[in-house]
N, C-alpha and C positions, 0 to 999 in steps of 0.2 A: 236538555233530553224532553221532549212534548212530554204534557203531565199527562195526555188517553196513551202513550207508549209505555208509560210507567204506570197506570193502573194497569195495562195487558200485565206488564212485566210481575205489578203483585199479586195478581189475580190468578197467574198461573203459579206461582209460588205457594199462595194460599191453599188453594186447589191441589197441590201436587202433596201439602205438608198432612192433609186432612186424609186425602187418597191414600198415602202410602201406610197408615196406621188401618185403614180397612184394608187394605195387599195383604199388611201381613199379618194380619188377624184371621181374613175370612178368605184370604185366594183370590180377591175381588175389589172394582174399586176406584185403583190409583187414575185412567187412564179418564175413562167415567167422570168422578169427582172434577176431576182438574179443567175439563172440558165445558162440566155446566158451569163450574164458580166463571173462566173465561167468558160462556155465551152469556152468564147474568150480567155482567159487567160488561160487553160489550154493549146487548140491548139496550142498558140505561144509559149510557153514555151515545147512542143511537138517538136514546129518548128525549135526551136535553139539545139535541140538535132539531129534535124535528118538534120542539116549543120553542126556540128561539127561530125559528122558519114560520112559524106560526102554523104547521102542517098538521097536529093534533094535541090530543091531550096526554102529554109521557105515563099520567096516572093508568094509565088503560094498557098501556106498554108496559108498568112492572107489574101491574095486574094478570096481566098475559102467562109471563114468564114467570110466578104464583104458581099457577094454575098450570101450566104449559110441563114445569118442573115435576110437579105433585103425580102428575100423569104418567112423566118419566121413569121416579117413584117406585109408583105401586108396581110396575112393570119388574123391576127387583125382588122384589117381595116373594118368595115359594111357596107354593101351598099344597101339605100333604094332608094324608088323612088324621097323623099325628099331631100336625101344629103347625106352625107359620115359623118360615125364616125366613133372615135379613132386613126386616124394621127396623132394625140399626141401621145398616147401611141403606135404607130407602130414606130414613131417619136427615142422616148425614146429605146426601142429596138434595133434597129438599133446601136443608141448612146452607149448603155452602152456596147455593142460590142470592141469600141473603148476604152472605158476604159477600160478593162478587157484587150484587146491587151495593155497598156501603162502600167496597173498592170506589166503583163508579162517581157516587157524588163526595168523593170524599173524605170519607168518617172511618180516618186510617189509626184514628186511639179507640173506637167505638172495634172497629172489625182486628184489631189485632186484642184487644181483651176476649171476645167472641169467640176469636184462635183457641185461646188458649185457656178456656174455659171446654173449647170442645173438645180437646187433647185428655183434658184432665175428667171429661164426663167418659170419651171413651176407653184410656190408658191406665188414667189414678182408679175409676172405680170399679174394674171386672180385675185390676191387683191387686187391691182389698176384698176383694172377694174371693181370687187364692188364697190370699196371704191366712184368711182367714176359715178357707178350706170353706163355706159352705156352700151346704147343695145346692146345684141347678137345674137346670129340665134343658134338655136338650134335643132337636131334632139328628138323628142321625141318619142317611143315606150311603148305601153298601151296596156297592156294584162287584158280583166276585162271579168266580164261572160254575156251570148248570151242572149240579149232581143233583142222588138221591138226596145224601145226608150234610149237604151243602148249608141251607135253610139254620137248621139243629145246630151244627160246628160253630156258626157264624152270631146264634144266638145265644151259647154257651158262652162263647166270652164274651160278652155283655153278662151276662147272668154270677160269672163265675168273678166277676170284679164288683161283685154286690151293688150293681145297678139296679136301679127296677127299671120294665119296660111297662108302659103305661097303653101305647100303642103301638100298634102292628101291621105292616101291610108287605108285601110280596105283588112283585112283578115280574113274566118269566118272558125270556126269549128262547128257541134254539140251543144256544150256545153260553147264553149269561144271564143270571138274576139278579133282581134290584130289588134291597130290601128297605121299606122306611120304616124308624121307631122312634118313638118318644121316648126317650132314658130317663132316668131322675136319678140324682148321683152327688157325692162333690168332685170336686174340678180335678182332686187327684185321678178321681176314680176313673172320670172319663178318660183320663191322661194316658193313664194305662191300657183300657179298652183300645183308647188309638193306638198306640202304640201294637200295640198287637194284631189289630186289625192288618195296618200298613206292613207288619213285619212277614202276613201271609201269603206268601205268593197265587195263592187263589185269590184274593182280592186285586180287582184291576182299579180301584177308583171311591175312595172313603171320602165322604163329607160331615163333618158335624157342625154346625149352628142354635 
């Protein structure tokens, strides 16, 4: 098998592994992260060819990849009045570009070690926090049917779990309302609040990150 084909396959595999973790936890990232890893690998492979033909400086392409992926990751960050969501996923996008570049230049051992490290950070660290039931702050985004008492009813679901809402915002349309809250509490209480939200027939969409 051609070595470049092998690198492409490895890039897809590494990107899919990291992206699957993000997809499982936040419901997005599998395709984006896989494509970023593959793209970074391809650009780095091309840069070697440019250098071989004397058509340019490969370091400029590497720098462009880092900058371009940084802009892409910034687009994944969601800003609400109550805070910011998506930073971890954006950082994962930025990091898999480095993994893709490492694959392209043949640093397989470094890429393997770094991939394991990334999975430990993304998976094991939150797991330890859940086991310790440590307090954490999440941004809740709830879209529900519009009614006079809906906002208070939704907010009570959060308050009844002993969670603290530090920032809140609401936007309304003729048929629906979207509430954005910055909520503090333990993992167990967040999970219970999420179950109550998702079991409410008037809640159309719920996201916490």
